[in-house]
N, CA, C and O atoms as a GROMACS GRO file, in nm:
protein
  536
    1MET      N    1   0.126  -0.128  -0.004
    1MET     CA    2   0.015   0.001  -0.049
    1MET      C    3   0.107   0.103  -0.002
    1MET      O    4   0.201   0.121   0.076
    2GLN      N    5   0.027   0.165  -0.098
    2GLN     CA    6   0.133   0.367  -0.050
    2GLN      C    7   0.048   0.477   0.010
    2GLN      O    8  -0.072   0.487   0.036
    3CYS      N    9   0.145   0.549   0.021
    3CYS     CA   10   0.092   0.655   0.135
    3CYS      C   11  -0.031   0.796   0.026
    3CYS      O   12  -0.011   0.862  -0.076
    4GLU      N   13  -0.101   0.788   0.081
    4GLU     CA   14  -0.243   0.885  -0.022
    4GLU      C   15  -0.172   1.021   0.002
    4GLU      O   16  -0.217   1.112  -0.068
    5LEU      N   17  -0.061   1.057   0.094
    5LEU     CA   18  -0.036   1.176   0.053
    5LEU      C   19   0.117   1.213  -0.023
    5LEU      O   20   0.134   1.304  -0.103
    6CYS      N   21   0.190   1.143   0.011
    6CYS     CA   22   0.361   1.158  -0.006
    6CYS      C   23   0.381   1.035  -0.105
    6CYS      O   24   0.491   1.039  -0.160
    7GLY      N   25   0.312   0.942  -0.136
    7GLY     CA   26   0.313   0.805  -0.240
    7GLY      C   27   0.418   0.732  -0.176
    7GLY      O   28   0.487   0.660  -0.248
    8LYS      N   29   0.440   0.736  -0.070
    8LYS     CA   30   0.588   0.624  -0.045
    8LYS      C   31   0.505   0.513   0.012
    8LYS      O   32   0.399   0.519   0.074
    9ASP      N   33   0.580   0.408  -0.025
    9ASP     CA   34   0.549   0.284   0.041
    9ASP      C   35   0.537   0.272   0.192
    9ASP      O   36   0.616   0.298   0.282
   10ILE      N   37   0.388   0.215   0.193
   10ILE     CA   38   0.348   0.196   0.353
   10ILE      C   39   0.426   0.052   0.459
   10ILE      O   40   0.350  -0.044   0.474
   11ARG      N   41   0.498   0.046   0.494
   11ARG     CA   42   0.586  -0.046   0.583
   11ARG      C   43   0.519  -0.059   0.712
   11ARG      O   44   0.501   0.033   0.793
   12GLY      N   45   0.483  -0.178   0.724
   12GLY     CA   46   0.339  -0.173   0.882
   12GLY      C   47   0.247  -0.139   0.911
   12GLY      O   48   0.180  -0.239   0.935
   13LYS      N   49   0.199  -0.064   0.925
   13LYS     CA   50   0.032  -0.065   0.967
   13LYS      C   51   0.014   0.112   0.914
   13LYS      O   52   0.092   0.207   0.922
   14SER      N   53  -0.101   0.100   0.869
   14SER     CA   54  -0.109   0.268   0.785
   14SER      C   55  -0.204   0.315   0.862
   14SER      O   56  -0.282   0.247   0.928
   15HIS      N   57  -0.200   0.447   0.855
   15HIS     CA   58  -0.271   0.543   0.962
   15HIS      C   59  -0.380   0.598   0.881
   15HIS      O   60  -0.344   0.628   0.767
   16ARG      N   61  -0.503   0.620   0.908
   16ARG     CA   62  -0.651   0.691   0.892
   16ARG      C   63  -0.646   0.789   0.924
   16ARG      O   64  -0.614   0.802   1.042
   17VAL      N   65  -0.667   0.894   0.860
   17VAL     CA   66  -0.662   1.036   0.916
   17VAL      C   67  -0.739   1.150   0.836
   17VAL      O   68  -0.742   1.127   0.715
   18ILE      N   69  -0.784   1.235   0.865
   18ILE     CA   70  -0.819   1.358   0.829
   18ILE      C   71  -0.720   1.456   0.830
   18ILE      O   72  -0.634   1.485   0.913
   19ILE      N   73  -0.757   1.508   0.700
   19ILE     CA   74  -0.655   1.604   0.628
   19ILE      C   75  -0.747   1.737   0.526
   19ILE      O   76  -0.802   1.712   0.418
   20GLU      N   77  -0.746   1.855   0.583
   20GLU     CA   78  -0.842   1.922   0.540
   20GLU      C   79  -0.994   1.880   0.519
   20GLU      O   80  -1.056   1.938   0.431
   21GLY      N   81  -1.047   1.796   0.584
   21GLY     CA   82  -1.179   1.709   0.552
   21GLY      C   83  -1.172   1.601   0.472
   21GLY      O   84  -1.279   1.554   0.434
   22THR      N   85  -1.068   1.549   0.436
   22THR     CA   86  -1.055   1.399   0.402
   22THR      C   87  -1.004   1.340   0.445
   22THR      O   88  -0.902   1.368   0.508
   23GLU      N   89  -1.061   1.216   0.430
   23GLU     CA   90  -1.005   1.057   0.470
   23GLU      C   91  -0.899   1.045   0.437
   23GLU      O   92  -0.903   1.135   0.353
   24LEU      N   93  -0.753   0.992   0.428
   24LEU     CA   94  -0.641   0.917   0.394
   24LEU      C   95  -0.624   0.783   0.442
   24LEU      O   96  -0.673   0.746   0.548
   25ASN      N   97  -0.553   0.709   0.364
   25ASN     CA   98  -0.473   0.646   0.451
   25ASN      C   99  -0.313   0.684   0.439
   25ASN      O  100  -0.275   0.693   0.322
   26VAL      N  101  -0.220   0.707   0.533
   26VAL     CA  102  -0.096   0.762   0.544
   26VAL      C  103  -0.010   0.699   0.621
   26VAL      O  104  -0.043   0.624   0.713
   27CYS      N  105   0.141   0.738   0.577
   27CYS     CA  106   0.233   0.647   0.639
   27CYS      C  107   0.274   0.752   0.794
   27CYS      O  108   0.221   0.862   0.812
   28ASP      N  109   0.379   0.690   0.894
   28ASP     CA  110   0.408   0.713   0.973
   28ASP      C  111   0.433   0.874   1.007
   28ASP      O  112   0.401   0.937   1.108
   29GLU      N  113   0.513   0.927   0.869
   29GLU     CA  114   0.559   1.043   0.852
   29GLU      C  115   0.476   1.134   0.854
   29GLU      O  116   0.481   1.243   0.911
   30CYS      N  117   0.381   1.076   0.776
   30CYS     CA  118   0.249   1.210   0.716
   30CYS      C  119   0.146   1.208   0.788
   30CYS      O  120   0.052   1.282   0.758
   31ALA      N  121   0.136   1.107   0.920
   31ALA     CA  122  -0.025   1.122   0.990
   31ALA      C  123   0.003   1.270   1.111
   31ALA      O  124  -0.086   1.326   1.175
   32ARG      N  125   0.144   1.302   1.113
   32ARG     CA  126   0.134   1.379   1.215
   32ARG      C  127   0.062   1.536   1.149
   32ARG      O  128   0.035   1.628   1.226
   33TYR      N  129   0.040   1.543   1.004
   33TYR     CA  130  -0.028   1.662   0.923
   33TYR      C  131  -0.184   1.650   0.960
   33TYR      O  132  -0.250   1.754   0.968
   34GLY      N  133  -0.252   1.508   0.986
   34GLY     CA  134  -0.385   1.544   1.072
   34GLY      C  135  -0.422   1.446   1.146
   34GLY      O  136  -0.344   1.372   1.206
   35HIS      N  137  -0.535   1.439   1.149
   35HIS     CA  138  -0.632   1.390   1.278
   35HIS      C  139  -0.644   1.237   1.270
   35HIS      O  140  -0.700   1.190   1.171
   36GLU      N  141  -0.586   1.139   1.386
   36GLU     CA  142  -0.634   0.990   1.331
   36GLU      C  143  -0.759   0.986   1.372
   36GLU      O  144  -0.796   1.043   1.474
   37VAL      N  145  -0.845   0.909   1.285
   37VAL     CA  146  -0.970   0.815   1.311
   37VAL      C  147  -0.962   0.684   1.346
   37VAL      O  148  -0.906   0.580   1.312
   38LYS      N  149  -1.054   0.733   1.442
   38LYS     CA  150  -1.074   0.603   1.457
   38LYS      C  151  -1.103   0.476   1.409
   38LYS      O  152  -1.223   0.469   1.384
   39GLN      N  153  -1.028   0.347   1.377
   39GLN     CA  154  -1.077   0.213   1.324
   39GLN      C  155  -1.188   0.169   1.359
   39GLN      O  156  -1.196   0.188   1.480
   40ILE      N  157  -1.288   0.116   1.317
   40ILE     CA  158  -1.396   0.016   1.358
   40ILE      C  159  -1.350  -0.072   1.325
   40ILE      O  160  -1.292  -0.070   1.216
   41PRO      N  161  -1.354  -0.218   1.418
   41PRO     CA  162  -1.330  -0.319   1.360
   41PRO      C  163  -1.455  -0.377   1.256
   41PRO      O  164  -1.578  -0.367   1.261
   42LYS      N  165  -1.357  -0.447   1.154
   42LYS     CA  166  -1.476  -0.532   1.046
   42LYS      C  167  -1.550  -0.665   1.118
   42LYS      O  168  -1.506  -0.767   1.171
   43VAL      N  169  -1.677  -0.616   1.096
   43VAL     CA  170  -1.776  -0.674   1.172
   43VAL      C  171  -1.860  -0.810   1.074
   43VAL      O  172  -1.941  -0.768   0.991
   44THR      N  173  -1.846  -0.933   1.081
   44THR     CA  174  -1.953  -0.977   0.920
   44THR      C  175  -2.045  -1.058   1.013
   44THR      O  176  -2.019  -1.104   1.124
   45ALA      N  177  -2.163  -1.066   0.938
   45ALA     CA  178  -2.243  -1.179   1.002
   45ALA      C  179  -2.299  -1.249   0.920
   45ALA      O  180  -2.293  -1.194   0.810
   46LYS      N  181  -2.359  -1.356   0.917
   46LYS     CA  182  -2.398  -1.446   0.837
   46LYS      C  183  -2.551  -1.464   0.818
   46LYS      O  184  -2.600  -1.491   0.928
   47ILE      N  185  -2.606  -1.462   0.762
   47ILE     CA  186  -2.758  -1.478   0.759
   47ILE      C  187  -2.792  -1.546   0.645
   47ILE      O  188  -2.782  -1.472   0.547
   48SER      N  189  -2.834  -1.677   0.614
   48SER     CA  190  -2.867  -1.764   0.568
   48SER      C  191  -2.773  -1.774   0.449
   48SER      O  192  -2.801  -1.778   0.330
   49GLY      N  193  -2.643  -1.778   0.517
   49GLY     CA  194  -2.526  -1.831   0.364
   49GLY      C  195  -2.526  -1.702   0.296
   49GLY      O  196  -2.489  -1.695   0.179
   50ILE      N  197  -2.569  -1.591   0.365
   50ILE     CA  198  -2.468  -1.459   0.320
   50ILE      C  199  -2.436  -1.333   0.385
   50ILE      O  200  -2.514  -1.268   0.455
   51THR      N  201  -2.301  -1.300   0.353
   51THR     CA  202  -2.230  -1.220   0.418
   51THR      C  203  -2.263  -1.100   0.429
   51THR      O  204  -2.341  -1.066   0.341
   52PHE      N  205  -2.230  -1.004   0.516
   52PHE     CA  206  -2.248  -0.883   0.486
   52PHE      C  207  -2.146  -0.793   0.560
   52PHE      O  208  -2.105  -0.809   0.675
   53ARG      N  209  -2.113  -0.696   0.472
   53ARG     CA  210  -1.975  -0.638   0.552
   53ARG      C  211  -2.049  -0.512   0.621
   53ARG      O  212  -2.160  -0.471   0.586
   54THR      N  213  -1.980  -0.463   0.716
   54THR     CA  214  -2.038  -0.346   0.802
   54THR      C  215  -1.974  -0.263   0.721
   54THR      O  216  -2.051  -0.185   0.666
   55ARG      N  217  -1.858  -0.249   0.693
   55ARG     CA  218  -1.770  -0.163   0.633
   55ARG      C  219  -1.728  -0.174   0.485
   55ARG      O  220  -1.692  -0.284   0.444
   56SER      N  221  -1.731  -0.062   0.400
   56SER     CA  222  -1.750  -0.039   0.299
   56SER      C  223  -1.613  -0.085   0.215
   56SER      O  224  -1.520  -0.038   0.280
   57ARG      N  225  -1.566  -0.147   0.116
   57ARG     CA  226  -1.476  -0.194   0.053
   57ARG      C  227  -1.363  -0.086   0.019
   57ARG      O  228  -1.378   0.009  -0.058
   58ARG      N  229  -1.253  -0.115   0.087
   58ARG     CA  230  -1.143   0.007   0.024
   58ARG      C  231  -1.146   0.036  -0.136
   58ARG      O  232  -1.140  -0.049  -0.225
   59ARG      N  233  -1.156   0.146  -0.146
   59ARG     CA  234  -1.102   0.249  -0.285
   59ARG      C  235  -1.013   0.182  -0.382
   59ARG      O  236  -0.935   0.107  -0.323
   60PRO      N  237  -1.006   0.182  -0.447
   60PRO     CA  238  -0.877   0.142  -0.559
   60PRO      C  239  -0.811   0.250  -0.540
   60PRO      O  240  -0.859   0.364  -0.548
   61ASP      N  241  -0.676   0.216  -0.507
   61ASP     CA  242  -0.543   0.322  -0.503
   61ASP      C  243  -0.513   0.339  -0.660
   61ASP      O  244  -0.488   0.255  -0.747
   62ILE      N  245  -0.524   0.481  -0.664
   62ILE     CA  246  -0.469   0.523  -0.767
   62ILE      C  247  -0.348   0.504  -0.817
   62ILE      O  248  -0.322   0.571  -0.917
   63PHE      N  249  -0.283   0.446  -0.784
   63PHE     CA  250  -0.119   0.417  -0.762
   63PHE      C  251  -0.094   0.287  -0.827
   63PHE      O  252  -0.001   0.250  -0.899
   64ASP      N  253  -0.205   0.223  -0.782
   64ASP     CA  254  -0.219   0.078  -0.858
   64ASP      C  255  -0.247   0.083  -0.984
   64ASP      O  256  -0.196  -0.010  -1.048
   65GLN      N  257  -0.314   0.166  -1.053
   65GLN     CA  258  -0.364   0.145  -1.195
   65GLN      C  259  -0.313   0.237  -1.281
   65GLN      O  260  -0.352   0.263  -1.395
   66MET      N  261  -0.196   0.300  -1.200
   66MET     CA  262  -0.099   0.322  -1.301
   66MET      C  263  -0.027   0.229  -1.364
   66MET      O  264   0.041   0.165  -1.284
   67GLY      N  265  -0.013   0.190  -1.500
   67GLY     CA  266   0.107   0.101  -1.532
   67GLY      C  267   0.211   0.158  -1.626
   67GLY      O  268   0.280   0.074  -1.684
   68ASP      N  269   0.227   0.252  -1.644
   68ASP     CA  270   0.301   0.355  -1.752
   68ASP      C  271   0.354   0.491  -1.691
   68ASP      O  272   0.255   0.555  -1.656
   69GLU      N  273   0.436   0.540  -1.673
   69GLU     CA  274   0.484   0.689  -1.677
   69GLU      C  275   0.484   0.760  -1.810
   69GLU      O  276   0.448   0.714  -1.918
   70LEU      N  277   0.518   0.846  -1.788
   70LEU     CA  278   0.517   0.984  -1.908
   70LEU      C  279   0.722   0.976  -1.867
   70LEU      O  280   0.760   0.989  -1.751
   71LEU      N  281   0.801   0.957  -1.961
   71LEU     CA  282   0.920   0.978  -1.991
   71LEU      C  283   0.961   1.130  -1.900
   71LEU      O  284   0.872   1.198  -1.849
   72PRO      N  285   1.112   1.167  -1.891
   72PRO     CA  286   1.143   1.282  -1.807
   72PRO      C  287   1.153   1.363  -1.904
   72PRO      O  288   1.124   1.482  -1.893
   73ASP      N  289   1.193   1.311  -2.009
   73ASP     CA  290   1.254   1.438  -2.142
   73ASP      C  291   1.137   1.421  -2.229
   73ASP      O  292   1.177   1.388  -2.341
   74TYR      N  293   1.015   1.428  -2.226
   74TYR     CA  294   0.917   1.389  -2.289
   74TYR      C  295   0.896   1.495  -2.433
   74TYR      O  296   0.851   1.472  -2.545
   75GLY      N  297   0.956   1.626  -2.364
   75GLY     CA  298   0.930   1.745  -2.431
   75GLY      C  299   1.053   1.747  -2.582
   75GLY      O  300   1.037   1.783  -2.699
   76GLY      N  301   1.162   1.694  -2.515
   76GLY     CA  302   1.277   1.658  -2.608
   76GLY      C  303   1.236   1.582  -2.760
   76GLY      O  304   1.239   1.622  -2.876
   77VAL      N  305   1.195   1.450  -2.695
   77VAL     CA  306   1.127   1.343  -2.747
   77VAL      C  307   1.069   1.428  -2.848
   77VAL      O  308   1.149   1.430  -2.942
   78ILE      N  309   0.976   1.494  -2.873
   78ILE     CA  310   0.850   1.500  -2.909
   78ILE      C  311   0.922   1.616  -3.008
   78ILE      O  312   0.872   1.626  -3.120
   79ARG      N  313   1.030   1.704  -2.978
   79ARG     CA  314   1.052   1.823  -3.052
   79ARG      C  315   1.160   1.734  -3.190
   79ARG      O  316   1.166   1.758  -3.310
   80ARG      N  317   1.231   1.629  -3.106
   80ARG     CA  318   1.320   1.568  -3.241
   80ARG      C  319   1.265   1.470  -3.333
   80ARG      O  320   1.328   1.435  -3.433
   81ALA      N  321   1.119   1.412  -3.297
   81ALA     CA  322   1.060   1.356  -3.394
   81ALA      C  323   0.998   1.442  -3.504
   81ALA      O  324   0.985   1.414  -3.624
   82ARG      N  325   0.958   1.562  -3.430
   82ARG     CA  326   0.832   1.678  -3.508
   82ARG      C  327   0.975   1.684  -3.653
   82ARG      O  328   0.973   1.657  -3.773
   83GLU      N  329   1.073   1.727  -3.566
   83GLU     CA  330   1.201   1.811  -3.663
   83GLU      C  331   1.205   1.724  -3.751
   83GLU      O  332   1.186   1.765  -3.865
   84SER      N  333   1.237   1.533  -3.726
   84SER     CA  334   1.301   1.427  -3.796
   84SER      C  335   1.186   1.405  -3.914
   84SER      O  336   1.213   1.359  -4.025
   85HIS      N  337   1.053   1.446  -3.873
   85HIS     CA  338   0.968   1.428  -4.014
   85HIS      C  339   0.952   1.563  -4.067
   85HIS      O  340   0.857   1.584  -4.143
   86GLY      N  341   1.049   1.678  -4.030
   86GLY     CA  342   1.034   1.772  -4.113
   86GLY      C  343   0.868   1.868  -4.088
   86GLY      O  344   0.818   1.939  -4.176
   87MET      N  345   0.825   1.851  -3.987
   87MET     CA  346   0.714   1.955  -3.961
   87MET      C  347   0.711   2.073  -3.880
   87MET      O  348   0.792   2.059  -3.788
   88SER      N  349   0.658   2.171  -3.877
   88SER     CA  350   0.649   2.311  -3.795
   88SER      C  351   0.552   2.238  -3.684
   88SER      O  352   0.496   2.128  -3.678
   89HIS      N  353   0.559   2.353  -3.601
   89HIS     CA  354   0.466   2.322  -3.458
   89HIS      C  355   0.293   2.311  -3.557
   89HIS      O  356   0.197   2.236  -3.543
   90GLU      N  357   0.317   2.411  -3.641
   90GLU     CA  358   0.147   2.438  -3.703
   90GLU      C  359   0.148   2.347  -3.769
   90GLU      O  360   0.040   2.290  -3.752
   91GLU      N  361   0.208   2.294  -3.838
   91GLU     CA  362   0.171   2.155  -3.937
   91GLU      C  363   0.096   2.012  -3.835
   91GLU      O  364   0.001   1.935  -3.851
   92LEU      N  365   0.194   2.033  -3.737
   92LEU     CA  366   0.171   1.902  -3.626
   92LEU      C  367   0.051   1.943  -3.605
   92LEU      O  368  -0.046   1.893  -3.663
   93ALA      N  369   0.041   2.052  -3.507
   93ALA     CA  370  -0.125   2.136  -3.476
   93ALA      C  371  -0.220   2.072  -3.518
   93ALA      O  372  -0.298   2.014  -3.443
   94LEU      N  373  -0.231   2.070  -3.673
   94LEU     CA  374  -0.333   2.028  -3.770
   94LEU      C  375  -0.352   1.894  -3.780
   94LEU      O  376  -0.457   1.832  -3.798
   95LYS      N  377  -0.223   1.849  -3.763
   95LYS     CA  378  -0.210   1.716  -3.783
   95LYS      C  379  -0.338   1.643  -3.666
   95LYS      O  380  -0.447   1.598  -3.702
   96ILE      N  381  -0.291   1.647  -3.540
   96ILE     CA  382  -0.357   1.597  -3.381
   96ILE      C  383  -0.475   1.688  -3.376
   96ILE      O  384  -0.561   1.663  -3.292
   97ARG      N  385  -0.492   1.807  -3.469
   97ARG     CA  386  -0.634   1.871  -3.437
   97ARG      C  387  -0.606   1.953  -3.291
   97ARG      O  388  -0.704   1.972  -3.220
   98GLU      N  389  -0.492   1.995  -3.252
   98GLU     CA  390  -0.456   2.052  -3.150
   98GLU      C  391  -0.401   2.218  -3.185
   98GLU      O  392  -0.367   2.255  -3.297
   99LYS      N  393  -0.402   2.302  -3.064
   99LYS     CA  394  -0.315   2.441  -3.053
   99LYS      C  395  -0.183   2.424  -3.096
   99LYS      O  396  -0.104   2.366  -3.021
  100ALA      N  397  -0.150   2.463  -3.201
  100ALA     CA  398   0.016   2.486  -3.148
  100ALA      C  399   0.081   2.540  -3.077
  100ALA      O  400   0.200   2.507  -3.067
  101SER      N  401   0.028   2.642  -3.003
  101SER     CA  402   0.053   2.693  -2.837
  101SER      C  403   0.112   2.557  -2.738
  101SER      O  404   0.210   2.524  -2.670
  102LEU      N  405  -0.020   2.507  -2.783
  102LEU     CA  406  -0.031   2.349  -2.674
  102LEU      C  407   0.096   2.321  -2.655
  102LEU      O  408   0.161   2.350  -2.555
  103LEU      N  409   0.145   2.248  -2.778
  103LEU     CA  410   0.226   2.173  -2.864
  103LEU      C  411   0.374   2.250  -2.796
  103LEU      O  412   0.455   2.182  -2.733
  104LYS      N  413   0.391   2.391  -2.818
  104LYS     CA  414   0.518   2.449  -2.790
  104LYS      C  415   0.529   2.470  -2.618
  104LYS      O  416   0.632   2.508  -2.563
  105LYS      N  417   0.424   2.442  -2.558
  105LYS     CA  418   0.458   2.394  -2.426
  105LYS      C  419   0.469   2.274  -2.388
  105LYS      O  420   0.519   2.244  -2.280
  106ILE      N  421   0.417   2.175  -2.487
  106ILE     CA  422   0.462   2.068  -2.389
  106ILE      C  423   0.595   2.072  -2.420
  106ILE      O  424   0.671   2.052  -2.325
  107GLU      N  425   0.663   2.102  -2.571
  107GLU     CA  426   0.781   2.030  -2.607
  107GLU      C  427   0.871   2.132  -2.522
  107GLU      O  428   0.989   2.097  -2.529
  108ARG      N  429   0.853   2.248  -2.445
  108ARG     CA  430   0.913   2.324  -2.383
  108ARG      C  431   0.948   2.212  -2.226
  108ARG      O  432   1.061   2.198  -2.179
  109GLY      N  433   0.842   2.156  -2.181
  109GLY     CA  434   0.825   2.096  -2.038
  109GLY      C  435   0.710   2.172  -1.969
  109GLY      O  436   0.653   2.109  -1.880
  110ASP      N  437   0.672   2.280  -1.993
  110ASP     CA  438   0.576   2.367  -1.888
  110ASP      C  439   0.451   2.279  -1.895
  110ASP      O  440   0.395   2.282  -1.786
  111LEU      N  441   0.388   2.202  -1.983
  111LEU     CA  442   0.318   2.116  -1.974
  111LEU      C  443   0.278   1.990  -2.048
  111LEU      O  444   0.279   1.968  -2.169
  112ARG      N  445   0.225   1.877  -1.902
  112ARG     CA  446   0.234   1.780  -1.926
  112ARG      C  447   0.137   1.706  -2.039
  112ARG      O  448   0.021   1.737  -2.013
  113PRO      N  449   0.144   1.612  -2.166
  113PRO     CA  450   0.029   1.588  -2.214
  113PRO      C  451  -0.113   1.515  -2.158
  113PRO      O  452  -0.097   1.451  -2.055
  114GLU      N  453  -0.209   1.518  -2.197
  114GLU     CA  454  -0.310   1.456  -2.146
  114GLU      C  455  -0.290   1.355  -2.206
  114GLU      O  456  -0.213   1.352  -2.302
  115ASP      N  457  -0.375   1.217  -2.149
  115ASP     CA  458  -0.333   1.080  -2.252
  115ASP      C  459  -0.427   1.102  -2.351
  115ASP      O  460  -0.425   0.985  -2.388
  116ASP      N  461  -0.513   1.156  -2.430
  116ASP     CA  462  -0.575   1.187  -2.535
  116ASP      C  463  -0.434   1.277  -2.638
  116ASP      O  464  -0.375   1.226  -2.733
  117VAL      N  465  -0.425   1.336  -2.613
  117VAL     CA  466  -0.301   1.392  -2.688
  117VAL      C  467  -0.161   1.348  -2.680
  117VAL      O  468  -0.091   1.424  -2.747
  118ARG      N  469  -0.095   1.254  -2.625
  118ARG     CA  470  -0.021   1.193  -2.591
  118ARG      C  471  -0.008   1.092  -2.689
  118ARG      O  472   0.085   1.083  -2.770
  119LYS      N  473  -0.135   0.994  -2.675
  119LYS     CA  474  -0.194   0.927  -2.759
  119LYS      C  475  -0.152   0.961  -2.926
  119LYS      O  476  -0.070   0.904  -2.998
  120LYS      N  477  -0.242   1.072  -2.954
  120LYS     CA  478  -0.226   1.138  -3.093
  120LYS      C  479  -0.089   1.191  -3.173
  120LYS      O  480  -0.076   1.193  -3.296
  121LEU      N  481   0.013   1.235  -3.072
  121LEU     CA  482   0.160   1.206  -3.095
  121LEU      C  483   0.236   1.143  -3.125
  121LEU      O  484   0.322   1.156  -3.213
  122GLU      N  485   0.195   0.998  -2.996
  122GLU     CA  486   0.277   0.892  -3.028
  122GLU      C  487   0.233   0.861  -3.163
  122GLU      O  488   0.315   0.865  -3.255
  123ARG      N  489   0.130   0.836  -3.179
  123ARG     CA  490   0.015   0.765  -3.337
  123ARG      C  491   0.145   0.843  -3.466
  123ARG      O  492   0.232   0.784  -3.532
  124VAL      N  493   0.110   0.987  -3.462
  124VAL     CA  494   0.149   1.068  -3.579
  124VAL      C  495   0.292   1.041  -3.579
  124VAL      O  496   0.346   1.005  -3.683
  125LEU      N  497   0.352   1.056  -3.481
  125LEU     CA  498   0.522   1.089  -3.499
  125LEU      C  499   0.574   0.971  -3.464
  125LEU      O  500   0.692   0.969  -3.429
  126GLY      N  501   0.487   0.833  -3.466
  126GLY     CA  502   0.571   0.720  -3.447
  126GLY      C  503   0.638   0.690  -3.344
  126GLY      O  504   0.722   0.600  -3.359
  127ILE      N  505   0.623   0.749  -3.217
  127ILE     CA  506   0.741   0.776  -3.095
  127ILE      C  507   0.645   0.690  -2.991
  127ILE      O  508   0.537   0.643  -3.028
  128THR      N  509   0.700   0.674  -2.855
  128THR     CA  510   0.659   0.618  -2.723
  128THR      C  511   0.694   0.725  -2.639
  128THR      O  512   0.807   0.772  -2.646
  129LEU      N  513   0.600   0.777  -2.548
  129LEU     CA  514   0.648   0.909  -2.481
  129LEU      C  515   0.602   0.827  -2.330
  129LEU      O  516   0.535   0.909  -2.268
  130THR      N  517   0.610   0.738  -2.275
  130THR     CA  518   0.585   0.646  -2.190
  130THR      C  519   0.691   0.513  -2.167
  130THR      O  520   0.758   0.442  -2.243
  131GLU      N  521   0.674   0.519  -2.056
  131GLU     CA  522   0.766   0.362  -1.959
  131GLU      C  523   0.726   0.279  -1.880
  131GLU      O  524   0.653   0.335  -1.798
  132LYS      N  525   0.735   0.182  -1.862
  132LYS     CA  526   0.676   0.087  -1.797
  132LYS      C  527   0.746   0.127  -1.616
  132LYS      O  528   0.860   0.142  -1.572
  133ILE      N  529   0.646   0.130  -1.570
  133ILE     CA  530   0.707   0.142  -1.361
  133ILE      C  531   0.676   0.034  -1.338
  133ILE      O  532   0.589  -0.031  -1.397
  134GLU      N  533   0.776  -0.015  -1.206
  134GLU     CA  534   0.761  -0.134  -1.115
  134GLU      C  535   0.729  -0.129  -1.043
  134GLU      O  536   0.718  -0.228  -0.971
   0.00000   0.00000   0.00000
């Protein structure tokens, strides 16, 4: 499990705290930023073969859903691929139906491309902007 505040792997028991009105599972270090929520023990009751839980299931961790991570030098990769295809910002923007100013910001690293824009760039330029994370 990972800390929902700092993202570090939680070793041992996690802490359920309220930070600015939001309940989070956090590590020992981040627990000091909130107020501990008392844990209610999980109670199950069997009635005619059906099991009911008194607590709701844990929400899926957003870090567990992530499989790929954007390359650190994504802007340079896009720029080199665009230049190797002999395209200007405006030409590439027309092909992927986005604004040229958006492409310039992405190439400079000022803006991370959203998934749909990233996929368009990968398809048109024949590049890969993500890498698998462990």
